NUNULO-707790 format. One line per field, with one value per residue: residue number from 1; residue in three letters; x, y, z of N, C-alpha, C in turn. Coordinates in Angstrom, 1 decimal. Layout:
# NUNULO-707790
marro <- c(NUM/...)
kese <- c(ala/...)
nc1 <- c(X/...)
nc2 <- c(Y/...)
nc3 <- c(Z/...)
cac1 <- c(X/...)
cac2 <- c(Y/...)
cac3 <- c(Z/...)
cc1 <- c(X/...)
cc2 <- c(Y/...)
cc3 <- c(Z/...)
This chain:
# NUNULO-707790
marro <- c(1/2/3/4/5/6/7/8/9/10/11/12/13/14/15/16/17/18/19/20/21/22/23/24/25/26/27/28/29/30/31/32/33/34/35/36/37/38/39/40/41/42/43/44/45/46/47/48/49/50/51/52/53/54/55/56/57/58/59/60/61/62/63/64/65/66/67/68/69/70/71/72/73/74/75/76/77/78/79/80/81/82/83/84/85/86/87/88/89/90/91/92/93/94/95/96/97/98/99/100/101/102/103/104/105/106/107/108/109/110/111/112/113/114/115/116/117/118/119/120/121/122/123/124/125/126/127/128/129/130/131/132/133/134/135/136/137/138/139/140/141/142/143/144/145/146/147/148/149/150/151/152/153/154/155/156/157/158/159/160/161/162/163/164/165/166/167/168/169/170/171/172/173/174/175/176/177/178/179/180/181/182/183/184/185/186/187/188/189/190/191/192/193/194/195/196/197/198/199/200/201/202/203/204/205/206/207/208/209/210/211/212/213/214/215/216/217/218/219/220/221/222/223/224/225/226/227/228/229/230/231/232/233/234/235/236/237/238/239/240/241/242/243/244/245/246/247/248/249/250/251/252/253/254/255/256/257/258/259/260/261/262/263/264/265/266/267/268/269/270/271/272/273/274/275/276/277/278/279/280/281/282/283/284/285/286/287/288/289/290/291/292/293/294/295/296/297/298/299/300/301/302/303/304)
kese <- c(met/asp/leu/asp/arg/pro/leu/gly/gly/ile/his/val/pro/leu/ile/thr/pro/phe/asp/ala/asp/gly/thr/val/ala/ala/ala/ala/leu/glu/gly/leu/ala/his/ser/ala/leu/asp/gly/gly/ala/ala/gly/leu/val/ala/leu/gly/thr/thr/ala/glu/ala/ala/thr/leu/asp/ala/glu/glu/arg/gly/thr/val/ile/glu/ile/val/gly/arg/val/cys/arg/glu/arg/gly/ala/trp/leu/thr/val/gly/ala/gly/ser/asn/asp/thr/arg/arg/ser/gly/glu/glu/leu/arg/ala/leu/ala/gly/thr/gly/ala/ala/ala/ala/leu/val/pro/val/pro/tyr/phe/thr/arg/pro/ser/glu/ala/gly/val/ile/ala/his/val/glu/ala/leu/ala/ala/asp/ser/pro/val/pro/leu/ile/ile/tyr/asn/ile/pro/tyr/arg/thr/gly/gln/thr/leu/gly/ile/glu/ala/leu/leu/arg/leu/ala/ala/ile/pro/gly/val/val/gly/val/lys/his/ala/val/gly/gly/ile/asp/gln/asp/thr/val/ala/leu/leu/gly/ala/glu/leu/pro/gly/phe/ala/val/leu/ala/gly/asp/asp/val/phe/ala/pro/ala/leu/leu/ala/leu/gly/ala/ala/gly/ala/val/leu/ala/ser/ala/his/leu/leu/thr/glu/arg/trp/val/glu/leu/ala/arg/thr/gly/asp/arg/ala/leu/gly/his/arg/leu/ala/thr/leu/ala/ala/ala/val/phe/ala/glu/pro/asn/pro/thr/val/ile/lys/ala/val/leu/his/ala/his/gly/arg/ile/pro/gly/pro/gly/val/arg/leu/pro/leu/leu/pro/ala/gly/gly/pro/ser/leu/glu/thr/ala/leu/arg/ala/trp/asp/ala/ala/gly/asp/thr/arg/val/arg/thr/his/ala/leu/ile/gly/glu/ala/ser)
nc1 <- c(-3.7/-4.3/-5.2/-5.4/-5.9/-7.4/-7.9/-5.6/-3.3/-0.2/0.5/2.6/3.1/4.8/7.6/8.9/11.8/15.0/17.5/20.7/20.5/17.7/16.1/14.2/15.1/15.5/16.4/16.8/14.3/13.1/14.9/13.9/11.1/11.5/12.8/10.4/8.9/10.4/10.1/7.5/5.4/2.1/1.8/2.0/1.6/2.1/2.5/0.8/0.0/2.5/4.2/4.8/3.2/1.8/3.4/4.8/5.8/4.0/5.6/7.3/5.6/4.5/7.4/7.4/5.0/5.5/8.3/7.6/5.3/6.4/8.2/6.2/4.7/6.7/7.3/4.8/2.8/0.5/-0.3/-1.3/-2.5/-2.2/-5.2/-7.3/-9.2/-11.2/-12.6/-14.9/-14.5/-12.1/-10.8/-12.0/-10.5/-8.1/-8.3/-8.7/-6.5/-5.0/-5.2/-3.5/-1.7/-1.2/-2.0/-3.8/-5.7/-6.6/-6.2/-8.3/-9.1/-11.8/-13.8/-12.0/-11.5/-13.8/-15.9/-18.3/-21.8/-22.4/-23.9/-23.5/-20.7/-20.9/-22.5/-20.2/-18.1/-19.8/-19.8/-17.2/-16.6/-17.8/-17.1/-14.0/-11.3/-10.2/-10.7/-11.3/-10.2/-11.3/-10.2/-10.2/-10.4/-10.4/-9.4/-7.8/-9.0/-11.8/-14.0/-16.1/-17.2/-20.2/-21.3/-23.4/-23.3/-20.4/-21.0/-22.7/-21.0/-19.2/-20.5/-20.7/-20.6/-17.2/-15.9/-13.4/-12.4/-11.2/-9.5/-9.0/-8.7/-9.0/-8.4/-8.4/-10.0/-13.5/-17.0/-17.9/-15.9/-15.9/-18.4/-17.6/-16.0/-16.9/-18.9/-20.2/-19.0/-18.8/-16.3/-14.8/-12.8/-11.5/-8.8/-6.6/-5.6/-4.3/-1.1/-0.3/-2.7/-3.0/-2.4/-4.2/-6.2/-6.1/-6.1/-9.1/-10.2/-9.6/-8.6/-6.0/-3.4/-2.6/0.4/2.9/5.0/5.8/7.8/9.8/11.2/9.5/8.8/8.5/5.8/4.1/4.5/3.1/0.3/-0.3/-0.2/-1.1/0.3/0.8/2.4/4.8/2.7/2.3/5.0/5.2/3.0/5.0/7.1/5.9/4.5/6.9/8.1/6.0/5.9/6.9/5.8/4.9/6.3/8.9/10.3/10.5/12.1/14.1/15.6/15.7/17.7/19.7/20.5/21.5/19.7/18.3/19.7/19.3/17.8/16.2/13.2/10.6/9.7/6.0/7.2/9.5/12.7/13.4/14.5/16.9/16.5/14.2/15.1/16.9/14.8/13.5/15.2/16.0/13.0/13.0/15.0/13.9/11.7/12.7/14.5/17.6/19.4/20.4/22.5/21.8/23.6/26.1/24.7/23.3/25.6/26.8/24.6/24.2)
nc2 <- c(-18.4/-19.4/-17.8/-17.5/-15.1/-11.7/-9.3/-6.6/-4.0/-3.0/-2.7/-3.3/-1.9/-3.0/-1.3/-1.9/-2.8/-1.9/-3.3/-1.0/-2.1/-2.0/-3.9/-6.0/-6.1/-8.6/-9.7/-7.3/-7.1/-9.1/-8.5/-6.2/-7.1/-9.1/-7.4/-5.3/-7.3/-7.9/-5.1/-5.9/-5.7/-6.7/-7.7/-7.5/-6.2/-7.1/-5.2/-3.6/0.2/1.5/0.0/0.7/-1.1/-0.8/-0.2/-2.7/-6.1/-9.1/-11.3/-9.9/-9.2/-11.6/-12.3/-10.6/-11.6/-14.1/-13.7/-11.8/-13.6/-16.0/-14.9/-14.4/-16.5/-17.8/-16.6/-16.3/-14.4/-11.7/-11.9/-9.6/-9.0/-6.4/-6.0/-5.8/-3.6/-0.9/-2.3/-4.9/-7.8/-7.9/-7.8/-9.9/-11.7/-11.2/-11.5/-14.3/-15.2/-15.5/-17.5/-20.1/-18.6/-17.9/-15.8/-13.9/-11.8/-10.0/-6.4/-4.3/-1.9/1.3/1.1/3.4/6.6/5.8/6.7/5.1/4.9/4.9/2.9/1.0/0.6/-1.1/-3.2/-4.0/-5.0/-6.6/-8.6/-9.2/-10.2/-12.4/-14.2/-14.9/-16.2/-15.4/-13.7/-9.9/-6.8/-3.8/-1.0/2.4/5.5/8.5/10.6/9.5/7.8/9.4/9.3/9.2/7.8/7.9/7.6/5.4/4.2/2.9/1.1/-0.6/-2.1/-3.2/-5.0/-6.8/-10.4/-12.1/-10.0/-8.2/-5.9/-2.0/0.0/2.7/5.9/8.9/11.6/13.0/13.9/13.4/13.5/11.3/9.4/9.5/8.2/5.5/4.6/4.6/2.6/-0.8/-3.5/-6.3/-8.6/-7.1/-5.0/-1.6/0.0/2.5/4.6/6.9/8.2/10.6/11.0/8.8/8.6/10.0/8.5/6.2/6.7/7.2/4.7/3.1/-0.5/-0.8/0.0/0.7/1.4/3.4/4.7/3.2/1.7/2.6/3.3/1.1/-0.3/2.0/2.8/0.6/0.5/3.1/2.2/0.4/1.9/4.5/6.9/10.2/12.1/11.0/10.3/12.5/13.2/11.0/11.5/13.7/12.9/11.2/13.2/14.0/11.9/11.9/14.1/14.3/12.3/9.2/6.1/7.8/9.5/7.7/5.8/6.6/7.7/4.9/3.8/5.8/4.8/2.5/0.3/-0.5/-1.5/1.2/4.5/4.2/4.8/4.2/5.5/7.3/8.2/10.3/10.5/11.2/14.6/16.2/18.2/17.0/14.2/15.3/16.3/14.7/12.4/14.2/14.1/11.3/11.2/12.9/11.5/9.5/7.4/6.9/5.3/6.3/8.3/11.4/13.3/12.3/10.6/12.0/13.2/11.1/10.3/12.5)
nc3 <- c(0.7/3.9/6.5/10.3/11.4/12.0/9.1/9.5/11.4/10.4/6.7/4.0/1.0/-1.4/-3.1/-6.5/-6.8/-8.9/-11.3/-12.4/-15.3/-15.7/-14.9/-13.3/-9.9/-8.0/-5.7/-4.2/-3.7/-2.1/0.3/1.0/1.2/3.6/5.3/6.0/7.3/9.1/10.9/11.7/10.3/9.4/7.1/3.4/0.1/-3.0/-6.3/-6.2/-6.6/-5.7/-6.2/-9.2/-11.1/-13.3/-14.9/-15.5/-16.9/-17.9/-17.5/-15.3/-13.3/-12.4/-11.5/-9.5/-7.7/-7.2/-5.8/-3.5/-2.3/-1.7/0.5/2.1/2.6/4.1/6.4/7.9/6.8/5.6/2.4/0.3/-3.5/-5.6/-8.2/-11.0/-12.7/-14.5/-16.1/-16.0/-16.9/-17.9/-14.9/-13.5/-14.7/-14.4/-11.2/-11.4/-12.1/-9.8/-8.3/-6.3/-6.0/-3.3/-2.4/0.2/-0.1/-2.8/-3.5/-4.8/-7.1/-6.9/-10.0/-12.7/-14.3/-16.2/-14.6/-13.1/-12.3/-8.4/-8.4/-10.4/-9.5/-7.3/-8.5/-10.3/-7.9/-7.0/-8.9/-9.1/-6.6/-6.8/-8.1/-7.6/-6.1/-4.3/-1.0/-1.2/-0.9/-1.1/-2.8/-2.4/-3.6/-4.4/-5.8/-7.4/-9.0/-9.9/-8.9/-6.8/-3.3/-1.1/1.7/2.4/0.0/0.9/2.7/1.7/-0.1/2.0/2.9/0.9/0.4/0.7/0.1/2.0/3.0/3.1/1.8/2.5/1.2/1.0/0.9/3.4/6.3/6.0/6.4/6.2/6.1/9.0/9.5/8.9/10.0/12.3/12.4/12.8/11.5/11.1/10.2/8.3/7.1/7.9/6.6/7.0/4.1/3.0/3.3/5.1/6.5/7.8/10.8/11.8/10.9/12.3/14.8/15.1/14.9/12.7/11.6/10.7/8.2/4.7/3.7/1.8/3.0/4.9/4.4/5.4/8.8/9.7/11.9/13.4/12.7/13.3/16.0/16.3/15.4/17.3/19.6/19.8/20.1/20.0/19.5/17.9/15.9/14.4/14.0/12.4/10.0/9.3/8.1/6.1/4.4/3.5/1.7/-0.3/-1.5/-4.0/-7.1/-5.8/-6.2/-6.2/-4.3/-2.1/-3.7/-3.9/-1.3/-0.3/-1.5/-1.1/1.7/0.5/0.3/-2.3/-5.3/-7.1/-7.5/-9.5/-11.6/-13.7/-16.7/-16.9/-14.8/-13.3/-11.6/-8.0/-6.9/-5.4/-3.4/-2.4/-1.5/0.2/2.4/2.9/4.3/6.7/7.6/8.5/10.3/12.2/12.8/14.3/13.9/15.1/14.3/11.7/9.6/8.6/7.4/6.2/4.9/2.9/1.4/0.5/-1.5/-3.5)
cac1 <- c(-2.8/-5.2/-4.4/-6.4/-6.0/-8.7/-7.2/-5.2/-1.8/0.3/0.6/3.2/2.9/6.4/8.4/9.8/13.3/15.2/18.4/21.3/20.3/16.4/15.4/13.6/16.4/14.9/17.4/16.7/12.8/13.3/15.2/13.0/9.8/12.0/12.9/9.1/7.9/11.2/10.3/6.5/4.3/1.2/1.6/2.8/1.3/2.9/1.5/0.1/0.4/3.7/4.7/4.8/2.6/1.2/4.5/5.5/5.3/3.4/6.5/7.8/4.6/5.1/8.3/6.9/4.1/6.3/9.3/6.5/4.7/7.6/8.6/5.0/4.4/7.5/7.2/3.3/2.5/-0.9/0.0/-2.2/-1.9/-3.1/-5.4/-8.4/-9.0/-12.4/-13.0/-15.1/-14.4/-10.5/-10.9/-12.1/-9.7/-6.8/-8.5/-9.0/-4.9/-4.4/-5.5/-2.9/-0.8/-0.5/-2.3/-4.7/-6.6/-7.0/-6.7/-9.0/-9.4/-13.2/-13.0/-11.6/-11.8/-15.1/-16.5/-19.6/-22.8/-22.2/-24.9/-22.1/-19.2/-21.5/-22.4/-19.0/-17.8/-20.6/-19.4/-16.0/-16.4/-18.5/-16.1/-12.9/-10.9/-9.3/-11.3/-11.3/-9.7/-11.7/-9.1/-11.7/-9.0/-11.4/-8.8/-7.4/-10.4/-12.3/-15.1/-16.2/-18.6/-20.5/-21.7/-24.5/-22.4/-19.4/-21.5/-23.3/-19.9/-18.8/-21.7/-20.9/-19.7/-16.2/-15.4/-13.2/-11.9/-11.6/-8.1/-9.4/-7.6/-9.9/-7.3/-8.6/-10.8/-14.7/-18.0/-18.2/-14.6/-15.8/-19.2/-17.5/-14.7/-18.1/-20.1/-20.2/-19.0/-17.7/-15.1/-14.9/-11.6/-11.5/-7.6/-6.0/-4.5/-3.3/0.1/-0.4/-3.5/-3.2/-2.3/-5.7/-7.5/-5.8/-7.0/-10.3/-10.1/-9.1/-8.1/-4.9/-2.9/-1.5/1.3/4.1/5.7/5.9/8.8/11.1/11.1/8.2/8.7/7.5/4.2/3.8/4.3/1.9/-1.0/-0.4/-0.1/-1.7/1.6/0.3/4.0/5.1/1.9/3.2/6.6/5.3/2.7/5.6/7.9/4.9/4.5/7.9/7.9/4.6/6.7/7.2/5.2/5.0/7.5/10.1/11.3/10.7/13.5/15.8/16.0/16.2/19.1/20.7/20.4/21.9/18.9/18.4/20.6/19.2/16.9/15.3/11.9/10.0/8.8/6.5/7.9/11.1/13.6/12.9/15.0/17.9/16.0/13.1/15.7/17.1/14.0/13.0/16.0/16.1/11.9/13.2/15.7/13.0/10.6/13.2/15.3/18.4/20.9/20.5/23.4/21.6/24.0/26.7/24.1/23.1/26.9/26.6/23.9/24.9)
cac2 <- c(-18.3/-19.3/-17.0/-17.1/-13.6/-10.6/-8.1/-5.3/-3.9/-2.6/-3.4/-2.4/-1.8/-3.1/-0.5/-2.7/-1.8/-2.0/-3.1/-0.6/-2.4/-1.6/-5.1/-6.0/-6.6/-9.5/-9.8/-6.2/-6.7/-10.0/-8.0/-5.5/-7.9/-9.5/-6.2/-5.0/-8.2/-7.4/-4.5/-5.8/-5.2/-8.1/-8.5/-7.1/-5.8/-7.0/-5.2/-2.1/1.5/1.8/-1.2/0.9/-2.2/-0.8/-0.4/-4.6/-6.8/-10.2/-12.0/-9.1/-9.7/-12.8/-12.5/-9.9/-12.1/-15.5/-13.4/-11.6/-14.5/-17.0/-14.5/-14.4/-18.1/-17.8/-15.5/-16.5/-13.0/-11.6/-11.5/-8.7/-8.6/-5.9/-6.5/-5.1/-2.3/-0.6/-3.5/-6.3/-8.7/-8.2/-7.3/-11.1/-13.0/-11.1/-12.1/-16.0/-15.8/-15.5/-18.5/-21.0/-18.0/-18.0/-14.4/-13.6/-10.9/-9.3/-4.9/-4.0/0.1/1.1/1.6/4.3/7.0/5.7/7.1/4.5/5.3/4.2/1.4/0.4/0.2/-2.1/-4.1/-4.3/-5.3/-8.0/-9.7/-9.9/-11.1/-13.9/-15.3/-14.4/-17.2/-14.7/-12.0/-8.6/-5.2/-2.4/0.5/3.8/6.5/9.4/11.7/9.0/7.1/10.2/8.2/9.3/7.1/7.8/6.4/4.3/3.0/2.0/0.3/-1.7/-2.8/-3.9/-6.0/-8.1/-11.8/-12.1/-8.3/-8.3/-4.6/-1.1/0.8/4.4/6.9/9.8/12.5/13.9/13.1/13.8/13.1/10.0/8.9/9.4/7.3/4.7/4.2/4.3/1.7/-2.0/-4.1/-7.5/-9.3/-6.3/-3.7/-0.2/0.3/3.8/4.5/7.8/8.4/11.7/10.9/7.7/8.3/10.5/7.4/5.3/7.2/7.0/3.2/2.0/-1.5/-0.8/0.4/0.2/2.7/3.3/5.4/2.2/0.9/3.5/3.4/0.3/-0.5/3.5/2.5/-0.5/1.3/3.9/1.3/-0.3/2.8/5.7/8.1/11.2/13.0/9.7/10.4/14.0/12.8/10.4/12.5/14.8/12.2/11.2/14.4/14.3/11.2/12.1/15.6/14.0/11.6/7.9/5.9/8.3/9.9/6.4/5.2/7.7/7.2/3.5/3.7/6.4/3.8/1.1/-0.9/-1.0/-1.0/2.7/4.9/4.5/4.5/4.0/6.5/8.0/8.9/10.8/10.0/12.2/15.7/16.3/18.5/16.0/13.7/15.6/16.6/13.0/12.2/14.8/13.6/10.1/11.3/13.2/10.5/8.6/6.3/7.3/4.6/7.5/9.3/11.9/14.3/11.7/10.0/13.5/13.8/9.4/10.6/13.5)
cac3 <- c(2.0/4.8/7.8/11.2/12.1/10.7/8.4/10.5/11.3/9.1/5.5/3.4/-0.8/-1.8/-4.5/-7.5/-7.5/-10.5/-11.5/-13.1/-16.7/-15.8/-14.7/-11.7/-8.9/-7.4/-4.3/-3.2/-3.4/-1.1/1.3/1.4/2.1/4.9/6.3/6.4/8.5/10.4/11.6/12.5/9.7/9.1/5.8/2.2/-1.1/-4.3/-7.4/-6.1/-7.1/-5.3/-7.0/-10.8/-11.4/-14.0/-16.2/-15.5/-18.0/-17.3/-16.9/-14.3/-12.5/-11.8/-10.4/-8.1/-6.7/-6.8/-4.4/-2.2/-1.5/-0.9/1.4/3.3/3.2/5.2/7.8/8.0/6.6/4.8/1.1/-0.8/-4.5/-6.6/-9.5/-11.4/-13.4/-14.6/-17.1/-15.1/-17.5/-17.9/-13.7/-13.4/-15.6/-13.2/-10.0/-11.4/-12.4/-8.2/-7.6/-6.3/-6.0/-2.3/-2.1/1.1/-0.5/-4.0/-3.8/-6.1/-7.2/-7.7/-11.6/-12.8/-15.4/-16.9/-13.5/-13.3/-11.3/-7.5/-8.4/-11.2/-8.5/-6.2/-9.2/-10.5/-7.0/-6.6/-10.0/-8.9/-5.7/-6.8/-8.8/-7.3/-5.9/-2.9/-0.8/-2.1/-0.4/-2.2/-2.7/-2.5/-3.8/-5.7/-6.0/-8.5/-10.1/-10.2/-8.6/-5.0/-2.7/-0.2/3.3/2.0/-1.1/1.1/3.6/1.0/-0.9/3.1/3.1/0.0/1.1/-0.3/0.3/3.5/3.8/1.8/1.3/2.1/0.8/0.3/0.8/4.0/7.0/5.6/7.5/5.3/6.8/10.3/9.8/8.2/10.9/13.8/12.0/13.4/10.4/11.8/9.0/7.4/7.9/7.2/6.2/6.0/2.9/2.9/4.5/5.8/7.6/8.3/12.2/12.5/10.8/13.4/16.3/14.7/14.8/11.8/11.8/10.3/7.1/3.9/3.6/1.0/4.0/6.2/3.9/6.5/9.7/9.6/13.2/14.4/12.3/13.8/17.7/16.3/15.3/18.8/21.3/19.5/20.0/19.2/19.1/17.3/14.8/14.0/13.4/11.1/9.5/8.5/6.9/5.1/3.6/2.4/0.9/-1.4/-2.1/-5.4/-7.5/-5.5/-5.3/-6.2/-3.4/-1.0/-3.9/-3.7/0.8/0.1/-2.5/-0.1/2.7/0.3/0.4/-3.2/-6.0/-7.3/-7.3/-10.7/-11.8/-15.3/-17.4/-17.2/-13.7/-13.2/-10.5/-7.5/-7.0/-4.3/-2.2/-2.0/-0.6/1.5/3.4/3.5/4.8/8.1/8.5/8.9/11.5/13.2/13.2/15.6/13.8/15.5/13.4/10.4/9.8/7.1/6.7/5.4/3.6/2.1/0.7/-0.1/-2.7/-4.3)
cc1 <- c(-3.8/-4.8/-6.1/-6.6/-7.4/-7.4/-7.1/-4.0/-1.4/0.9/1.6/3.6/4.4/6.7/8.5/11.3/13.9/17.0/19.4/21.1/18.7/15.5/14.9/14.5/15.8/15.9/17.3/15.4/12.8/13.9/14.2/11.6/10.1/12.3/11.6/8.6/8.8/11.2/8.5/5.3/3.6/1.1/2.0/1.9/1.9/1.6/0.6/0.9/1.8/4.7/5.2/4.1/2.5/2.5/5.7/4.6/4.7/4.9/7.4/6.9/4.6/5.7/7.9/6.2/5.1/7.3/8.2/5.5/5.4/8.0/7.5/4.5/5.4/8.1/5.6/2.7/1.5/-0.2/-1.1/-2.0/-3.0/-3.7/-6.4/-8.0/-10.6/-13.0/-13.1/-14.8/-12.7/-10.2/-10.9/-10.7/-8.3/-6.9/-8.0/-7.2/-4.4/-4.2/-4.3/-1.1/0.3/-1.2/-3.9/-5.4/-6.0/-6.7/-7.2/-9.5/-10.5/-12.6/-13.2/-11.8/-13.0/-16.2/-18.2/-20.5/-22.3/-22.8/-23.8/-21.1/-19.7/-21.6/-21.0/-18.5/-18.3/-20.2/-18.3/-16.1/-17.0/-17.7/-14.5/-12.2/-10.2/-10.5/-10.6/-11.1/-10.0/-10.6/-10.2/-10.3/-9.3/-10.4/-7.6/-8.2/-11.5/-14.0/-15.3/-17.3/-18.8/-20.7/-22.0/-23.4/-21.5/-19.7/-22.5/-22.0/-19.3/-19.5/-21.5/-19.9/-18.5/-15.2/-14.6/-12.8/-12.1/-9.7/-8.7/-9.1/-8.3/-9.6/-7.6/-9.7/-12.5/-15.7/-18.1/-17.3/-15.3/-17.3/-19.1/-16.4/-16.1/-19.0/-19.3/-20.6/-18.3/-17.5/-14.8/-13.8/-11.2/-9.8/-7.2/-5.1/-4.3/-2.6/0.0/-1.8/-3.7/-2.9/-3.5/-6.6/-7.3/-6.4/-8.3/-11.0/-10.0/-8.5/-6.5/-4.6/-2.5/-0.8/2.3/5.2/6.6/7.2/9.9/10.0/9.3/8.0/8.0/6.1/3.7/3.3/3.2/0.6/-1.3/-0.6/-0.9/-0.9/1.2/1.6/4.3/4.3/2.2/4.2/6.2/4.3/3.8/6.3/6.7/4.7/5.7/8.5/6.9/5.2/6.5/6.1/5.7/5.6/8.9/11.0/11.6/12.3/14.6/16.3/16.4/17.2/19.9/21.1/21.4/21.3/18.0/19.3/20.5/18.3/15.9/13.9/11.7/9.1/7.2/6.8/9.2/11.9/13.4/14.3/16.2/17.2/15.0/13.9/16.4/16.1/13.5/14.3/16.0/14.7/12.5/13.9/15.0/12.1/11.0/14.0/17.0/19.8/21.3/21.7/23.2/22.8/25.4/26.0/23.7/24.4/27.0/26.3/24.0/25.9)
cc2 <- c(-18.4/-18.6/-16.9/-16.3/-12.9/-10.0/-7.0/-5.2/-3.3/-3.2/-2.3/-2.8/-1.7/-2.3/-2.0/-1.9/-2.3/-2.2/-1.7/-1.0/-2.4/-3.0/-5.0/-6.8/-7.6/-9.7/-8.6/-6.7/-7.9/-9.7/-7.1/-5.8/-8.5/-8.3/-5.1/-5.9/-8.2/-6.3/-4.3/-5.5/-6.8/-8.4/-7.3/-6.9/-6.0/-6.6/-3.9/-0.8/1.7/1.1/-0.6/-0.6/-1.9/-0.7/-1.9/-5.2/-8.2/-11.2/-11.4/-9.3/-10.8/-13.0/-12.1/-10.7/-13.6/-15.0/-12.9/-12.6/-15.4/-16.3/-14.6/-15.8/-18.5/-17.5/-15.8/-14.8/-12.6/-10.9/-10.6/-8.8/-7.5/-6.3/-6.0/-4.0/-2.0/-1.1/-4.6/-7.2/-9.3/-8.4/-9.4/-12.2/-12.6/-11.7/-13.8/-16.3/-15.9/-16.6/-19.5/-19.7/-17.9/-16.5/-14.9/-13.0/-10.2/-7.2/-4.6/-2.5/-0.2/1.6/3.1/5.1/7.0/6.3/6.4/5.2/4.1/2.5/0.4/-0.1/-1.3/-3.6/-4.6/-5.6/-6.6/-9.1/-10.3/-11.0/-12.3/-14.9/-15.5/-15.6/-16.7/-13.5/-11.0/-7.5/-4.2/-1.3/1.8/4.7/7.6/9.9/10.7/8.3/8.4/9.9/8.6/8.4/7.3/7.0/5.2/3.3/2.2/0.8/-0.7/-2.7/-3.3/-4.7/-7.1/-9.0/-11.5/-10.5/-8.1/-6.9/-3.4/-0.4/2.1/5.2/8.4/11.6/13.7/13.0/13.8/13.1/11.4/8.8/8.2/8.1/6.1/3.8/4.0/3.1/0.4/-2.6/-5.1/-8.2/-8.0/-4.8/-2.5/-0.1/1.8/3.5/5.5/8.4/9.6/11.8/9.8/7.8/8.9/9.2/6.3/5.2/6.9/5.5/2.3/1.0/-1.8/-0.2/-0.2/1.1/2.3/3.6/4.0/1.6/1.6/3.5/2.7/-0.1/0.6/3.1/1.7/-0.3/2.0/3.4/0.8/0.8/4.1/7.1/9.7/12.4/12.0/10.2/11.2/13.7/12.0/10.6/13.2/13.7/11.6/12.3/14.2/13.5/11.2/13.5/15.4/12.7/10.1/7.1/6.5/8.5/8.4/5.7/5.5/7.7/5.8/3.4/4.5/5.5/2.5/0.2/-1.4/-0.8/0.6/3.1/5.4/4.0/4.1/4.7/6.1/9.0/9.3/10.7/11.5/13.3/15.6/17.2/17.6/14.7/14.0/15.9/15.3/12.6/12.4/14.3/12.3/10.4/11.9/12.3/9.3/7.7/7.0/7.0/5.5/8.5/10.6/12.7/13.6/11.0/11.0/13.3/12.1/10.0/11.6/13.1)
cc3 <- c(3.1/5.9/8.4/11.9/11.1/10.6/9.2/10.6/10.0/8.1/4.8/1.8/-1.1/-3.0/-5.2/-7.8/-8.8/-10.6/-12.1/-15.0/-16.3/-15.5/-13.2/-10.8/-7.1/-5.9/-3.9/-2.7/-2.4/0.1/1.6/1.8/3.6/6.2/6.7/7.7/9.6/11.1/12.2/11.5/9.5/8.3/4.4/1.3/-2.2/-5.5/-7.4/-6.6/-7.2/-6.1/-8.7/-11.4/-13.1/-15.5/-16.2/-16.4/-17.5/-16.7/-15.3/-13.1/-11.8/-11.1/-9.0/-6.9/-5.9/-5.4/-3.2/-1.6/-0.9/0.7/2.4/3.0/3.9/6.4/8.3/7.9/5.7/4.1/0.6/-2.3/-5.0/-8.1/-9.4/-12.1/-13.7/-15.9/-16.4/-15.6/-16.8/-16.1/-13.4/-13.5/-14.3/-11.9/-10.0/-11.5/-10.7/-7.7/-7.6/-6.3/-4.4/-1.4/-1.3/0.5/-2.1/-3.7/-4.7/-6.1/-7.5/-9.4/-11.6/-14.1/-16.1/-15.7/-13.7/-11.9/-9.8/-7.7/-9.3/-10.2/-7.5/-7.4/-9.6/-9.3/-6.6/-7.2/-10.0/-7.8/-5.4/-7.6/-9.0/-6.3/-4.6/-2.4/-1.8/-0.9/-1.1/-1.6/-3.4/-2.7/-4.7/-6.2/-7.2/-9.6/-10.3/-9.8/-7.0/-4.7/-1.8/0.7/2.8/0.8/0.1/2.2/3.1/0.4/0.6/3.2/2.1/0.1/0.0/0.1/2.3/4.2/2.6/2.4/1.4/2.3/0.0/0.4/2.2/5.0/6.8/6.6/7.0/6.1/8.2/10.6/9.6/9.2/12.6/13.4/12.4/11.9/10.2/10.1/8.0/8.1/7.0/7.3/5.6/4.9/2.3/4.1/5.4/6.9/7.9/9.8/12.6/12.1/12.0/14.6/16.1/15.1/13.7/11.9/11.5/9.4/6.3/3.3/2.9/2.5/5.0/5.6/4.4/7.6/9.9/10.9/14.2/13.7/13.1/15.3/17.6/16.2/16.9/19.7/20.5/20.1/19.3/18.8/18.2/15.7/14.0/13.3/12.0/9.9/8.2/7.6/5.8/4.0/2.7/1.5/-0.6/-2.0/-3.6/-5.8/-6.9/-6.3/-5.3/-5.1/-2.1/-1.6/-3.5/-2.0/0.3/-0.5/-1.6/1.1/2.2/0.0/-0.7/-3.9/-6.9/-7.4/-8.1/-10.8/-13.2/-15.6/-17.5/-15.7/-14.1/-11.9/-9.4/-7.4/-5.8/-3.4/-1.6/-1.0/0.6/2.6/4.1/4.3/6.6/8.5/9.1/10.2/12.5/13.6/14.0/15.3/14.0/14.9/12.2/10.4/8.7/6.7/6.1/4.2/2.4/1.0/-0.1/-1.6/-3.5/-5.2)
């Protein structure tokens, strides 16, 4: 998919809804994709962590890409597909398989668990970018990968041809984050990836964000990215904290189910469904963030 606009704005990494029998709920997924774009999202991410991609088989992964890709083509939206691992060779194979899918970019994690040196991370990305049919967005999330990248390594990654951005999720606002956001990096977008800290990163100059929380109140996240409204940012950060009170995407699925947007709140092991208190807190945070259409108490009763 060739888009004539730069990478930026709010991107929603879609969950994978399941029917009662545990299969992918295709119609619900398509509905979520359209809803996010109706709310003003610039793009969608298929097969991210929020999608429970690690638990999907090859056929299911193909189904997700086909559905989300079709919606993005119809709506002229940016499609990013999660791909890659800590194996450079296998990551290259996954990226080459994206040819012809309509993907505008691939979201590729910093190699995890093996914890290569920064030079090894850079070599990994150089090898992938040189042979990928789509541009790469690096997923920098050290509390999941076990690999911290300093500002010099981040700037070297930004300079690699074929790398167009980073989903930056380091668990806070550190000195390297401030330096990265202050750098002049033509053709390279810094996207906030920590939902709770996204309002702060947007205020510091992030080009956009990839946010699981943006399943909920997408239009308010888009408004925040456009206006920088501090009060709205605080409310959305509170909502983000509520939906991440249990492992992602369990609370988001519980909320979406309470609103009748997906058939059930089910997740695949090793995740477990969110508990009732987390759902109640998230529904109240949704209200406080400004969605006056929601009847919190009624929804809690219907979900119990």
